[in-house]
LOGU-84819 format. One line per 3 residues: their letters; for each residue x, y, z of C-alpha. Coordinates in Angstrom, 3 decimals, decimal comma. Each point is the difference from the previous one (the first is absolute). Last residue first. Layout:
BEGIN
a = X:Y:Z | ...
This chain:
BEGIN
evg = -54,861:89,563:-164,999 | 0,459:-3,189:2,003 | 1,392:0,541:3,505
sta = -2,760:-2,195:1,404 | -0,916:2,290:2,861 | -2,095:2,571:-1,811
tde = -1,363:-2,418:-2,575 | -1,473:-2,385:2,617 | -3,483:1,510:-0,094
tya = -0,060:0,054:-3,777 | 0,682:2,910:-2,322 | 0,325:-0,506:-3,759
grr = -2,289:2,727:-1,344 | 3,069:1,720:-1,442 | -0,325:3,017:2,301
aaa = -0,685:-2,524:2,751 | 3,421:-1,616:-0,419 | 1,734:3,338:0,541
nar = -2,363:0,505:2,921 | 1,159:-3,199:1,690 | 3,683:0,791:-0,598
arq = -0,408:3,500:1,448 | -1,779:-1,454:3,050 | 2,723:-2,567:0,596
lla = 2,717:2,537:-0,750 | -1,304:2,326:2,692 | -0,055:-2,796:2,586
eqg = 3,497:-1,043:-1,076 | 1,234:3,561:0,492 | -1,464:0,209:3,486
aev = 1,564:-3,316:0,984 | 3,358:1,098:-1,413 | -0,114:3,254:1,961
nas = -1,006:-1,710:3,254 | 3,373:0,157:1,756 | 0,093:3,730:-0,691
egk = -3,153:0,368:2,087 | -2,551:2,692:-0,861 | -2,953:-2,361:0,170
waa = 1,192:-1,882:-3,131 | -2,635:-2,759:-0,258 | -2,978:2,305:0,575
lap = 1,449:2,574:-2,399 | 0,479:-2,618:-2,695 | -3,530:-1,377:0,382
dql = -1,414:3,540:-0,199 | 2,072:1,126:-2,984 | -1,530:-1,676:-3,048
arg = -3,720:0,398:0,746 | 0,872:3,188:1,908 | 1,264:1,755:-3,097
ysf = -1,146:-1,610:-3,231 | 0,384:1,180:-3,568 | -1,154:-3,116:-1,783
tle = -0,369:-1,183:-3,588 | -2,426:-0,136:-2,903 | 1,892:0,772:-3,224
wpq = -2,388:1,758:-2,346 | -1,925:-0,975:-3,142 | -1,597:-2,980:1,763
pgg = 0,288:-3,743:-0,602 | -2,264:-2,220:2,123 | -1,558:0,304:3,433
lni = 2,621:-2,139:1,725 | 1,975:3,170:0,665 | -2,846:1,379:2,112
anl = -0,134:-3,240:1,961 | 3,706:0,230:0,832 | -0,285:3,614:1,080
hat = -2,911:-0,908:2,293 | 1,909:-2,876:1,584 | 3,032:2,222:0,568
ave = -2,037:2,733:1,698 | -1,695:-2,684:2,120 | 3,330:-1,416:1,214
asq = 1,561:3,332:0,955 | -3,144:1,153:1,771 | -2,012:2,683:-1,751
ggs = 0,532:3,557:1,223 | 0,059:1,679:-3,390 | 2,126:-2,527:-1,878
lfa = 0,770:2,386:-2,836 | -0,220:-1,375:-3,517 | 2,602:0,677:-2,656
vgp = -1,766:0,448:-3,350 | 2,389:0,079:-2,921 | 0,951:1,300:-3,406
vea = -2,832:2,534:-0,379 | -0,639:0,126:-3,760 | -3,049:-2,279:0,364
pvt = -1,925:2,813:1,647 | -1,429:-0,792:3,448 | -3,710:0,632:0,671
rrl = -2,382:-2,756:-1,050 | 2,553:-2,806:-0,166 | 1,377:0,975:3,408
crl = -3,413:-0,105:1,654 | -0,905:-3,370:-1,456 | 3,407:-1,339:1,088
tae = -0,563:1,099:3,589 | -3,511:-1,466:0,093 | 1,201:-3,367:-1,285
ave = 2,971:-0,159:2,364 | -2,051:0,969:3,052 | -2,651:-2,582:-0,866
vvg = 2,679:-2,682:-0,402 | 1,483:0,756:3,422 | -3,344:-0,001:1,755
aqt = -2,048:3,057:0,870 | -0,523:0,679:3,691 | -3,587:0,256:1,192
aag = -0,659:1,909:3,211 | 2,184:2,845:-1,250 | 2,305:1,496:2,607
kgs = 3,224:-0,299:-1,966 | -1,724:1,320:-3,108 | -0,329:-2,525:-2,809
ivm = 2,678:0,056:-2,692 | 0,736:1,495:-3,395 | 3,796:0,044:0,062
npk = 1,505:3,370:0,745 | 1,869:1,803:-2,727 | 3,652:0,689:-0,810
lvm = 0,092:1,049:-3,673 | 3,419:0,301:-1,649 | 1,095:2,797:-2,328
gaf = 1,935:0,537:-3,247 | -2,369:-1,753:-2,413 | -2,889:2,153:1,238
dvg = 1,841:3,160:-1,065 | -1,528:2,767:2,105 | -1,403:2,908:-2,008
qda = -1,809:1,677:2,890 | -3,434:-0,665:-1,528 | 0,934:-3,665:-0,500
len = 0,971:-0,364:3,642 | -3,262:1,677:0,989 | -2,055:-2,477:-2,053
fvv = 2,095:-2,819:1,448 | -0,755:1,096:3,562 | -3,727:0,447:-0,683
rqt = -0,276:-3,552:-1,337 | 2,083:-1,382:2,850 | -2,231:1,609:2,612
eet = -3,260:-1,065:-1,649 | 1,183:-3,599:-0,307 | 1,275:-0,079:3,563
vee = -3,255:1,431:1,335 | -2,216:-2,517:-1,786 | 2,298:-2,933:0,737
cre = 0,120:0,908:3,685 | -3,788:0,197:0,086 | -0,290:-3,444:-1,614
lsh = 2,496:-1,514:2,439 | -2,195:1,237:2,811 | 0,612:2,861:2,392
dgd = 0,650:-0,498:3,718 | 2,859:2,438:0,385 | 3,750:0,141:-0,508
mmv = 0,991:-1,497:-3,365 | 1,215:3,360:-1,261 | -0,252:0,992:-3,653
epe = 3,611:0,792:-0,767 | 0,788:2,149:-3,040 | 3,727:-0,699:-0,444
vip = 1,694:1,333:-3,153 | 3,609:-1,179:-0,134 | 1,757:2,707:-1,981
vlg = 3,124:-0,730:-2,058 | 2,531:2,723:0,776 | 1,831:2,241:-2,484
geq = -1,103:3,497:1,004 | -2,770:0,431:-2,600 | -1,194:-3,535:0,715
cla = -0,180:0,764:3,697 | -1,752:3,340:-0,509 | -2,651:-1,657:-2,174
ayr = -0,569:-2,722:2,592 | -0,375:2,525:2,825 | -2,496:2,029:-2,039
ala = -1,980:-3,155:-0,731 | -0,013:-1,186:3,607 | -1,132:3,449:1,175
han = -2,838:0,016:-2,546 | -1,100:-3,485:1,037 | 0,040:1,011:3,666
asi = -2,162:3,057:-0,552 | -2,424:-1,857:-2,290 | -0,470:-2,982:2,335
car = -0,587:2,295:2,950 | -2,385:2,280:-1,884 | -1,994:-2,965:-1,332
tpl = -0,689:-0,917:3,579 | 1,261:-3,220:1,525 | -1,997:-0,351:2,085
gdc = -3,700:0,299:0,731 | 0,085:-2,644:2,737 | 3,491:-1,523:-0,083
iti = 2,770:-0,607:-2,547 | 3,278:1,886:0,341 | 2,301:1,028:-2,861
var = 3,658:0,673:0,827 | 2,470:1,239:-2,634 | 3,560:-1,291:-0,010
wka = 2,909:1,490:-1,976 | 3,019:-2,096:-1,006 | 3,223:0,780:-1,843
fra = 2,390:-1,588:-2,490 | 3,661:0,127:-0,903 | 1,527:1,177:3,275
glg = 3,786:0,377:0,078 | 0,652:2,966:2,279 | 0,119:2,378:-2,970
vye = -3,407:-1,250:-1,111 | -1,249:0,758:3,509 | 1,305:3,568:-0,156
eir = -1,688:0,725:-3,337 | -3,214:-1,567:1,264 | 0,162:2,191:3,096
trl = 0,144:3,172:-2,092 | -2,972:-1,037:-2,156 | -1,921:-1,063:3,110
ddl = 0,150:3,317:1,796 | -3,741:0,746:0,061 | -1,316:-3,458:-0,909
get = 0,200:-1,674:3,415 | -3,577:-0,633:1,102 | -2,376:-2,968:-0,041
vte = -3,695:0,832:0,344 | -2,092:-1,281:2,859 | -3,569:-0,909:0,888
gph = -1,835:-0,366:3,312 | -1,502:3,473:-0,129 | -0,124:1,499:-3,502
gal = 0,109:3,802:0,015 | 3,774:0,145:-0,147 | 1,595:-3,402:-0,617
pka = 1,883:-1,070:3,112 | 3,655:-0,893:-0,728 | 1,497:-3,116:-1,624
gtd = 3,776:-0,043:0,112 | 3,062:1,849:-1,223 | 0,198:-1,695:-3,392
vki = 3,421:-0,910:-1,418 | 0,581:-3,659:0,851 | 3,289:-0,964:-1,650
gpi = 1,251:-2,722:-2,338 | 3,194:-2,006:-0,409 | 0,037:-2,656:-2,753
mge = 1,266:-3,447:0,981 | 2,781:-1,793:-1,888 | 2,162:-0,698:3,040
aal = 2,443:2,802:-0,822 | -2,942:2,372:-0,477 | -1,339:-0,846:3,447
lep = 3,339:0,570:1,735 | 0,550:3,259:-1,871 | -3,429:1,299:1,072
fpt = 0,766:-1,062:3,607 | 3,230:1,971:0,151 | 2,936:-2,346:0,730
gds = 1,786:1,013:3,210 | 0,828:-3,411:1,477 | -2,911:0,233:2,462
tsq = -2,340:0,602:-2,923 | -0,776:3,529:-1,082 | -2,709:2,600:0,558
rlt = -1,298:2,790:-2,261 | -2,681:-2,086:-1,742 | -0,950:-1,317:3,436
edf = -0,927:3,409:1,408 | -2,044:0,957:-3,076 | -1,945:-3,279:0,153
liv = 0,836:-2,841:-2,380 | -1,987:-1,944:-2,602 | 1,926:-3,073:-1,135
gsv = 0,062:-1,397:-3,541 | 0,520:-3,287:-1,842 | -0,722:-2,379:2,873
frg = 0,012:-3,790:-0,371 | 3,481:-0,841:-1,275 | 1,233:3,335:1,397
lgp = -0,439:-1,330:3,536 | 2,863:-2,425:-0,636 | 1,630:0,438:3,388
stl = -2,015:2,367:2,233 | 2,039:3,227:0,020 | -3,081:2,193:-0,444
lme = -1,956:-1,366:2,953 | 2,754:-0,019:2,636 | 1,195:3,387:-1,266
rya = -3,530:1,401:0,412 | -0,056:-1,187:3,622 | 3,481:1,358:0,696
rrs = -0,940:3,383:-1,451 | -3,146:0,152:2,131 | 2,077:-0,931:3,032
dpt = 2,557:2,683:-0,892 | -2,517:2,788:-0,555 | -1,639:-0,947:3,290
sev = -3,082:-2,084:0,759 | 0,335:-2,047:3,161 | -0,602:-3,673:-0,761
gvg = -2,510:-2,040:2,001 | -1,710:-1,767:-2,884 | -2,920:2,449:-0,199
nlr = 2,382:2,872:0,657 | 1,552:-0,718:-3,382 | -3,404:0,145:-1,682
kta = -1,073:3,238:1,654 | 3,367:1,637:-0,630 | -0,095:-0,977:-3,673
tav = -3,421:1,613:-0,292 | 1,145:3,254:1,620 | 3,282:0,082:-1,947
sed = -1,945:-0,489:-3,220 | -0,183:-3,468:-1,516 | 1,547:-0,238:-3,466
aal = 1,112:-3,633:-0,040 | -2,447:-1,115:-2,701 | 1,678:-2,954:-1,687
iga = -0,858:-0,237:-3,698 | -0,474:-3,274:-1,879 | 1,568:-1,462:-3,151
avm = 0,119:1,312:-3,583 | -2,264:2,794:1,269 | 2,782:2,500:0,656
aqa = 1,827:-0,985:-3,200 | -2,993:1,009:-2,112 | -0,200:3,361:1,755
tar = 3,743:0,511:-0,482 | -0,257:-0,707:-3,733 | -2,920:2,401:-0,339
ldt = 1,897:2,682:1,890 | 3,053:-0,428:-2,218 | -2,110:0,234:-3,169
ats = -1,672:3,159:1,289 | 3,473:1,418:0,513 | 1,873:0,135:3,295
m = 2,023:3,140:0,645
């Protein structure tokens, strides 16, 4: 069983570089594969994940990979279990453990993430399969009258109970309270909601006895809603995001790994770079991107074995760019220059 010292060391190692989110559910993976003309089957999903995870040198830019239950149990074409493959390449295997956001009773338009009932048993199994960290995502929506305090409170409590169970069972918890960028809200409204959400989350984490030094925060950036008439600039996003973090995140947390949240690959990188140009912070400021890393790779691969190298190079370009951005050293030609 992992000790508190082990969990702290793993958490620090997770944010030493970036994190690849490859934990799409079967339904989400099917939608994305269908989008490039690939039929979604267990084998096609396995082949896609193998293309990503066997990218040569990926471990230079990615320190951890979040997997879905199906993927954690799958192997490469030569029979190597994916968790073993990642560990051999210096990447830490992780697992999504929530069972999805479901309607919150009495609060139309809001959700609460479920999956606590059998989580202790599943954590034990996942540790046996090689996982060393976990992820749980809460969804907070901004629109007229929302979010309610009840929604924020319910999701924060679930996140805290999940995190406590993970640390008890030997997994580092990634705590992901995502304030969605869907809507026409302003940057200022996003900052207000994100700050309130993160403050309530950390209060609940403290109440549940979660060790802040043995977890990773995966928040949204503070950003204008997709439908907002005025879109905040890159510097504005960075300044608002840092203000929010400084007001809410304890210094003991080893790292903040931002989600991309529907931003384009290039914009997510530009924002991360600007955030890291904001001066020294008590936490590592890195990325835990899904689509912002995968979309170019999926478009290049298209399910064709002849395109595996092209898909891998597309992934490595985005990983390389974001590795530079976490140092505040990203330029437009970073991704293709081959310079780390």
